[in-house]
DRENTOR-788249 format. One record per residue: residue in three letters; y, x, z of N, C-alpha, C in turn. Coordinates in pm, whole numbers, plus 50000, padded with zeros to 5 digits. Atoms other than C-alpha are relative to their C-alpha. Example, Ala and Ser with C-alpha at 12.3 -4.5 7.8 and 13.67 -1.06 7.14 Angstrom:
Ala498815008950000495505123050780501205009050000;Ser498814991849994498945136750714501094992350073;
//
This chain:
Met498775007450000500045000750000501115006549998;Ala498784992450000503535012249928500634999950133;Asp499324999049878505885022850193500714986250027;Pro499325013049966507574995150400501454999449942;Leu498575003050048510824980150266500824996950119;Arg499285000649877513444985150532501404992449974;Leu498825008050015516224959950579500965003750112;Gly498914997949911519634964850746500744986949986;Ile499375012650002521204931450842501355000050062;Ala498495000849944525054927950892500304984550003;Gly499735013249985525824894851034498844991750064;Leu501105006949930523684876451298500484985750031;Gly499755013149967524934841151277498824992349955;Thr501145009950028522864811251165499055006049897;Val500834994950112521614827150843499315013350039;Gly500424986849954521144861950985498724999750090;Thr501085001849911519064851351268498824992049948;Gly501175006950070517044828551035499185009649923;Val500604988250078516224860250825499085007450096;Val500834992749894515044877851147498814993050032;Lys501165009149961512814848751233498995000249894;Ile500894999650107511234847750893499245013349992;Val500704986850010510474885450889499055000950109;Arg500864998449885509084884151231498714988950000;Gln501105010049992506984851851203499094999949870;Lys500795000850123505854856650839499545014749953;Ala500344985050033505044894950852498815000149910;Asn501274998350070501474891850727500174993249855;Leu499805007650128502354866350452500915007749911;Leu498984993150077505324885450330499345013149943;Gly500714987150055503204919050313499064996649900;Ala501055004350111500484901550119500644998049878;Arg499315004850121502874886549871500815011249925;Ala499214990250049505044916349835499325012949951;Gly500844987950015502324943249843500575011750065;Arg499464988849905504264962750103500564992250126;Glu499485005449885505354957250449501604998250001;Ile498595002949990508854941350507500355001350150;Val499634998549875510594954350818501525000950008;Ile498564998249973514084953350979500035012650086;Thr499784987149917515284986951106501185000250077;Ala498734999749930518854980951204500824987149966;Val499075011350018521404952751255501375002450054;Ser498524998149973525144947451305500534986450013;Ala499235012249984527344919651434501215003550093;Arg498814998649923530524914251627499725001850151;Ser500244999949862528914910851961498495003950021;Lys501344996849985525824929152072499344992650117;Ser500695007449879525384908952404499794986749981;Lys500275015250024525414873552248498624996349994;Asp501415005550001522214854352300499834993049868;Arg500255006250126521004845351949498694993250001;Gly501365007650005517574831852038499045007949941;Val500994989850053515754862251887500115012850068;Asn499944986149950514764895852018500375009749911;Leu499434990450087516764922751862499775013350048;Ser500004987449937515794950652103499075010649904;His500814990650082513294965351840500895006049883;Tyr499254994950115516154973151594501205008350055;Ala498874992249969518794999451599501274991949972;Trp498785007849998522364986251659501255007749943;Glu498904995150041525474994751469501164990650022;Asp498705006649982529014982151567500684997949871;Asp499304999750117530304990351229499014997449884;Pro500865002650103528634974050926500045009649890;Val499934990350099529825002450700498905011350045;Ala500904988549952527815027650927498514994549974;Leu501325006250031524845002850893499545001849859;Ala500254999450146525045002850520499685013849946;Lys500304986450030524865040950511498775006150064;Arg501164993549924521815045350741498925005049904;Asp501074995050083519055066350593498674992850003;Asp501305007849989516385043050726500114984649965;Val499875013050062517775012550536499925001149850;Asp500224999850146516655005250179500904988949930;Ile499375010950043518304971150147501044996650094;Phe498975004349904521734962050295500154984949973;Val499975014750009521674924250374501364995750061;Glu498735005649955525294911850399500164985350021;Leu499885014249946525614879450597501204997750082;Met498855001549919529074882850749500894989649942;Gly499065009250065531144863650489501355006749994;Gly498724995550019534624868650402500165006849854;Glu499674994350152536224876550053500285014150000;Asp499624986750001537484910550159499395006250128;Gly500314994649858537434931750476498665006650006;Pro501284992949971534214944350637498774997849903;Ala501055003050088531914926650401500055007349878;Lys499884993050130533264940850082499955014450014;Ala500074986649970533734975150240498545005150014;Ala501384996849978530164975950359499184997849880;Ala500745000550129528744963550028500285011349909;Glu499734988250075530544990849847499355012450052;Ala500514988249932529375016150099498625001249966;Ala501395000950017525795004850052499645004349856;Leu500374996050144525785007649668500365014349986;Asn499644985050024527495042449686499075008350068;Ala501094991749935524785053649928498624997449941;Gly501305001850072522045042549686499284988350052;Lys500815010649949521025010049858500354987749919;Asp499775013150058520464975749703500634991150094;Val499345008949897522474947849851499574985249959;Ile500355015450007521554911049920501114993250082;Thr498895007149931524434887950009499974985149979;Ala499775014350016525114851150075501484996849977;Asn498535001549993528904856850024500504996549866;Lys499515005850142530044834249729501485004249996;Ala498644996850021533654841849804500295013549959;Met499804985650039533374879349781499555002349860;Leu500434998050144531394877549458500934991349898;Ala499165007750087533694849549310501215008649974;Met498724993150025536704872949360499865014549952;His500214985950025535224908149324498655001849918;Gly501274997950062531884901049142499905009749886;Gln500184991650107532574920148826500155015250040;Ala499854985949961533764951448998498765004550083;Leu501154996949914530844950249241498775002949915;Ala501084999050094528394944748950500015012449923;Glu499884987950078529724973748752499665011950091;Leu500274990249914529514995949058498485001550025;Ala501465001149986525954985349122499195006549886;Glu500674994350126524884993148770500255014849982;Thr499764986250011526655026248764499105008650102;Lys500714992549900524745036649080498374996249979;Gly501515003850027521345021448943499464990750114;Arg500375007649886521274996049226500184985249968;Leu500025014650021520984957049254500924993450097;Ile499455010449907523054929349400499344987249970;Arg500615013350012521174898149470500664989950086;Tyr499085009549928522694865549591499624985649990;Glu500535013750018520354835349564500644991350115;Ala499455008249890521714823849902501364995649994;Ala498595003050014525224823649787500354986849932;Val499775012350074524814791749573498894990250030;Ala501035010949978523234759649685498955002550098;Gly500904997849898521434772349985498625003049955;Gly501424997850037517694768049933499534998049860;Ile500395003150143517714757249572500095013149913;Pro500114987750080516524786249352500724999249872;Val499335002350130519234781049089500405013049926;Ile499764987150072520154817649024498795005449939;Lys501164995850062516544825548962499704991049882;Ala500245008850122516254794848729500885004049886;Leu499044995150116519244806248516499615013549951;Thr500294984850048518394844048506498625001749940;Glu501314997250039514724840448468499314987949925;Gly500725011050065513314805848399500614994149876;Leu499425005850109515834795148150500585010749904;Ala499584988950084516394829247991499964997849851;Gly500215002550137515194817447659500784989649948;Asn499225010350048517824790247634501565004149996;Thr498505000549991521454787947538500424988250104;Ile499585010549901522944769247831501214992749948;Asn498875007350047525114741247726500874994950111;Arg499145004749899526384728748054499395002350141;Val500514998549848526094735048427500884989650083;Met499355010349936526974706148653499294997750141;Gly500665002949878526454696149017500834997650110;Val499345002649868527284687049370499595012150087;Met500194985549949527574720849539500495002350147;Asn499565000049873529104712849874499404988350079;Gly500545011749921527104692550125500974993350087;Ser498975006549909529954686350356500724989849946;Cys499185010350085531944668350088499104988449967;Asn500955010850033528894648949987499714991250105;Tyr500065008149870528344639550343501074989750024;Ile498795007749974531854628250381500104986749903;Leu499935010950091531844606450073498954990050016;Thr501115010949984528544589950121500074992850133;Arg499705004949868529374584450491501224989849986;Met499025009350021532564567550392499484986349938;Glu500605011850063530694543650162498944992750084;Ser500935007149909527854535750401500504993150122;Ala499425005849868529954530650712501304992649973;Gly498745006450035533004516950540501245005650083;Leu498994993149929535124543450716501075007549911;Thr499054993550074538324560450601499665015349984;Tyr500134985250011538444596150482500325007750128;Glu499564992749864540324606250799498874998350105;Glu501015001949889537644590351032498785008249980;Val501384992450033534654606650855500385015650005;Phe499744985849988536484641250840499945003350141;Ala500054996449863537004640451201498495000150060;Glu501385000949965533314630651251499185012449952;Ala500714988950052532054658851028500455012350071;Asp499574988849923534254682951205499405000850133;Gly500505000149861533054673451542498425002849999;Leu501404997550016529404676651412499745014249956;Gly500144986150048530124712851299499525001949843;Tyr500324999750146529644703650924501035007749924;Leu498984993950074532934719850820500215014350033;Glu499634985549975534004756050785501105001050112;Ala498944998149900536354770751052501314996249933;Asp498975005250071538924764450774499484989349902;Pro500545010850081538074730450651500434998849851;Thr499415000250143540074733650334499005005949904;Leu501134994550097537314755350192498964989749969;Asp500995011450033535034724950209500724989649924;Val499415013350045537204694550154500965004049878;Gly499104995950105539564714049915499215004149875;Gly500884997750116536624722449682499955014949977;Ile500044984750023537144761049726498565005150008;Asp501484995249989533644767449849499064996449888;Ala500865003750123532024748049576500495005749880;Ala499414992450123534374763649319499505014749988;His500534987349992533224798649423498595000749936;Lys501475000450041529624788649367500054996649837;Leu499955002950135530494773049019500405012449924;Ala499514988950064532264804748926498855009649967;Leu501124990650011529014824448977499084993649896;Leu500935006450097526844800348791500545000949857;Ser499404999350134529214799448497499885014049933;Ser500074985850064529164838048454498485002649957;Ile501434999250039525344836748446499654992549881;Ala500365010850096525024805948222500665003749865;Phe499444999750130527544816747959500335015949964;Gly499784985250036527544855747973501355005250009;Thr498444995749979531114858948102500345006550129;Gln499584995549868532904876548370500444988450089;Val499615011349894533424856248687501484997849985;Asn498555003850024536564836348641500374987850097;Phe499795010949914537234817448963501504993649982;Ala498535004750015541114815448879499954989149882;Gly499885009550101540184795748573499464986150012;Ile500585012449960538584766548752501124989650036;Lys499135010549967540484733748751499514993750135;Leu500395002049878540454726349118500694987750069;Lys499385010749916540954694749331499034995150094;Gly500975005249890539494683849659499944985350017;Ile500415013849992538354650949796501094993050106;Glu498965005749896541514645350037500614988049949;Ser499455011850048542974619449811499004988349965;Val500885010250026539854598949767500034990450123;Thr499875010249894540294565549969498724991949996;Ile501195008449993537754540850084500094988649903;Glu499815010550104539224516349839499505005849869;Asp500524994050117538374540349559498554999549991;Ile501514999949987534754542949674499564985649978;Arg500345013850000534584504949708500174995149857;His499855003450137536074499549358499055006249904;Ala500944993450086533894524949193498564994550024;Ala501435006349975530744509549356499954985449923;Asp499985013850067531934474949221499845001649850;Met500154997650147531914490748866498775007549962;Gly501144991850025528604508048913499955014550013;Tyr499864986449986529664542048996500115005050154;Lys499714993249877529724567049280500975010949984;Ile498964988750012532444592849359499375012350063;Lys500474987549946531284628649401500945010749959;Leu499184987250037533064663049420499005007349897;Leu500974997250120531464674149092500465012349928;Gly499794989150073531404709148950499524998949865;Ser500524999950130531094713148584500635011349917;Ala499684987850088531144742648334499474998549868;Gln500514999550122530734744547969500835007749900;Met499264991950096531664767547680500384991049880;Thr499545008750108533764749247422500675009949886;Pro499354991250102535434761847102501475003950047;Arg498614997249951538744761947301499875010250118;Gly500124989949892537264785847562499074993550112;Leu500815004449898535484781547895500624989050087;Glu499485011349930535984747748067499324999950139;Gln500685001349859535304748748451500914991050081;Ser499205008949897536394721048699499154998050122;Met500645004849868535564711349057501014989750049;Thr499195010549968537084677849106499144988250035;Pro500705013049985536184643549236499864992449863;Cys500285006750135534524623648951499124987650035;Leu500855010449994532784591448900498795002049919;Val501294998350076529084592348811499284987050008;Pro500675012849994526824562948740499145000350121;Ala500725001449870525244550149059498435001949986;Thr501434998750015521814550248905499545013449950;Ser500194986450047522014587048789499455007350133;Pro500414991149877520314614049005501215004850081;Leu498814996249922523774625749100500594988750093;Gly499425011249920524834591749198499074995550107;Gln500935003549878521744586549431499965010850093;Leu499994988249911522434620049601500764995450125;Asp499285003749878523234611249972499905011850093;Gly499914991149889524204630650272500505015549959;Gly499604985350016524484669350287499255006449885;Thr500844994650106522074675749995500795004649886;Asn499504995550106522974696049696499144996249872;Met500695002150119522104689949334500525007249887;Ile499484992850123522464712149024499204995449886;Val500565004150121521974700048679500265011149893;Leu499864990550104521304726048400499484995149863;Glu500245005250133521294718148034499875011349897;Gly500214990250102519654741147779499564994449867;Asp500265006250116519224738847422498574997049969;His501445002650028515414741347422499364991750114;Val500705005449887514524728947768500524984850034;Gly499305012149977516874699847776500685000750149;Gln499335000949866518124688048130498865002850106;Ile500804996449876516764703948446500844996050122;Val499325003649879517664688648784499425006050125;Leu500464993049885517364709349091500624993150135;Arg499345007149875517874692149438499355005450124;Gly500514995449874517524704449791501235002750099;Ala499024996749878519214715850117501015010249947;Gly499014990050047522414733750034500565009350100;Ala499524992349879523024749050374498944999450118;Gly500855000049884521424754750708499205013250014;Glu500624987549969519484783150878498755002149905;Gly501354997650073515974777850713500255000349856;Pro499854998450146517034770450359500775010849949;Thr499234988850045519654797550333499255013050028;Ala500864988849975517454823150502498865001849910;Ser501004999650093514694813550274500495005649857;Ala499464993650128516904822249971500245013950015;Val499914985249987517754855750114498625007149985;Met501394992450009514004863750162499514998949850;Ser500514999150126513394853749800500605012449916;Asp499434988650051515804881149697499275013350053;Val500804989549935514054905249941498655002549932;Met501305000850058510704896049786500065005249843;Asp499804995150145511994903249425500195015149996;Ile499834985349994513214937449527498665007550036;Ala501364993549967509844944749696499125001649896;Arg500915000050130508144936449373500565007649891;Asp499184990750111510524958749182500404991549880;Ile499385008050099511954929448990501455003449988;Arg498694995449999515254943948879500804994549885;Leu499115006350094517934923848689501415003250023;Pro498484997949981521544928648626500564988050088;Thr499435009949898523784910248876500244986349943;Phe499645012550050524864882648645499044996549876;Gly501005002350115521764883448403500135008249884;Gln499744990550125523284907648148500785010750069;Pro499204988749957524744942448189501464996550021;Ala498595004349967528144938648361501045004749884;Gln499044994350099529824959548087500024991649870;Glu500205008650126528624934547823500574985950021;Leu499485012849964530074903947999501404997749934;Glu498845004750070532774887347797501124995250100;Lys498925005449929536194878947941500414987249929;Ala499875012350066536114843647826501464993550030;Pro498705007749984539444824747759499744986950080;Thr500085011849931540084795947979500424987649916;Ala499645012350086540114761547802501254994150070;Lys498635007049929543644747147854499864985950016;Thr500165014949991542514710947809498454998250007;Ala501415002149974539214695247910499584991549879;Leu500655007350111536834679047662500314984850037;Ala499715013449985537624641747619498914992250083;Ala500855007249916536054616747866500704987450045;Pro499415013049947536554581748002500675004250147;Tyr499544997949868538674579548324500184986050069;Tyr499735011349917539064556248623501525002050038;Ile498665001049959542704547848701500244988950103;Arg499595010649906543884530049016501505000350027;Met498555000349985547414519149059500344987150071;Glu499535013649941549474492949249501244995549910;Leu498985005350096551724470849020500954990150096;Leu499195010249928554764450649161499504987549928;Asp500425013950030553774414249147501004992649928;Lys499055007650073556004402148871499614999649858;Pro500475003550129555674387748519500195012349904;Gly499874988750107555024414348238499645013250051;Ala500344987049938553894442848466498845005549931;Leu501064994850066550504445448322500345004049850;Ala499704997250161551864443747957500665013249987;Lys499314987050000554244472348040499165012150007;Val501004988949979551374494148164499235002249869;Ala500814998750112549264486147871500805007049886;Thr499144993950115552104494847626500045014750024;Val499814985549979552614528947797498745007149961;Leu501234993350011548924536847790499644999349844;Gly500175000850155548654526447426500795008849923;Asp499144990650067551604546847314499545013450020;Ala500424987349971549964576747477498645002549933;Gly501414998850067546674570347287498924997550102;Val501045003249894544854557947597499614985949977;Ser500465013150028542654529347512499314993950123;Ile500425006549879541604504047783498524994349979;Asp501305005650007537874497247825499724987550083;Arg500075009149908537954476548126501154998750102;Met498855000549904540634463148360499764989850106;Arg500285009449886540424445148701501204999450082;Gln498905001649910543024430548917499424991350136;Tyr500535006549881542194422049283501044990250076;Asp499035009149918543594394549515500755009050096;His499114991149915546414407949724500844990550085;Pro499075008249908548294394250026501455004449988;Gly498594994249997551394415949984500724998549859;Gln499154999850125553944422649703499435008249893;Asn500644991250096551844448349528498594996449970;Ala501315003850052548814441149315499075011349961;Pro500954988750054545854465949303499404997949865;Val500475001650137544894471748949499015012549974;Leu501044989750041541734492148815499994999949850;Ile500144996650153541524506548468498965009749975;Val500954989750048538524522848302500325001649851;Thr499534997350145539584539547968498765002149927;His500934993750088537694547047672500145015350000;Thr499834985349991537134583947608501345004249945;Val498724995150023540384601747611500335013950047;Thr499704986449961541804637247630500894999850128;Ser499164999149879543354648547958501415000849970;Asp498664999350044546544656447773500554986949977;Ala499485014150033546934620947652500094992950137;Leu499905008149871546124606548001501105005750086;Asp498884994749930548594630948172501274995049950;His498685005350061551344619847928500124986250035;Ala499825015249957550614582848006500294998450160;Leu499535000449855550704589048380501435003850034;Ala498734994849985553844608148350501164989149958;Ala499035010050044555494579048163499984986950084;Leu500065013049924554354550648405501244997850089;Pro498975004149913557214554648660501204993849921;Ala498895006150083559774546648386499874984649979;Thr500285015550015558164510448368500754994050107;Asn499515005549887559604503548713499114988850066;Val500935011449942556524481048783498845008250071;Val501124993649925554184508348934500545005050140;His499704995249869554274514249312499265011450037;Gly500794987849954553364548049442499505007749872;Thr500634991450100551344574549243498574995249957;Pro501355004550059548364562549026498955011550039;Val501044990549985545014579649097499204999549880;Ala500774999950119543044590748803498775009350019;Leu501164992849987539414602848824499035000349879;Arg500804999150116537264615248539498554993550032;Ile501365006949996534044596448457499085008349927;Glu501124993550068530914617648384498654992549983;Asn501135008850023528134597448221498795009849990;Val501164991749998525304621148326498744992150002;
//
């Protein structure tokens, strides 16, 4: 049997301790499957004295993760600290420069610095693996780099943040407002220390940027993602969408178009009967569309100790088996810097607005939409006790430019109260 594969783990939070548990509890199974023993030799975290529920006395301790990354008795540096820059990035760079392979769950670091890190890794003849960085326990990185390698990928789409999906489905099932469910989710520990990373769509957009790079052979381009969180989604939107046969999801979508790479992470309506529409709670779902395979749907736990630690171990096992692939599926130097599509492909939209309850209001709105090239598919007006009438419109397929032009012209009608809400409809 080959020499043991030695891990150095930086970060002993939920995921880090989960990895320790798997290595300890599954030692025989891992060794049999990898053809060599998997061992932990050293660890690092902010506090040595904290009780993490696992025995760490067998491992060397380093206060400094960079020192851990350079240790001679570490073959793989496992970075589970998080953070776009700072110690995580410094330690990952140190590990690569010291001839170590790197495994990370850090989607923010890779979304912002992935190209430079991939180039460094390949220059040093080392690997960066990051299955745990996207969709927790779902093996979507492996699906794209290996299982679907014979396909041209047409589109990547999915729900990539379980906290947002929990909030939206909880609002619908309990009839609660966004503010009420946000407070509930925060109290249950479902949100990041900075909740904006979740509800603002940033965490999910980091993941989408990584999937786009692999799918389309491009450099990671987080800045090119059209980004909007779920903060403006109301319980009324959720009810109205359901009334028309839709569910609202924070949906990531990426596709290569003749105009460039189109990437978005925004609230969208999806058919309630579709796999995405039936996704409840904190579960993630990724939809991959290839020219030969058709549509593949991957569903599973997007976070948590077990699923994410499982994803880390899948990378450990690949390295143990000497499966060595470029960071983003192709050599980093060959990745294209794709132009960002300035406008999105045409799609139908849901529009909610409040009109002043006076004669001719609907006619004025219809005229503005028509002049902008926005055709109405369906329109509903609901009973109202006050002076303003809630109106819902579903458009035919329209470009985002035409829709934006129409929305900008609506205030001049003097019949629209407040700011209309417009959400894209994805007929997946």
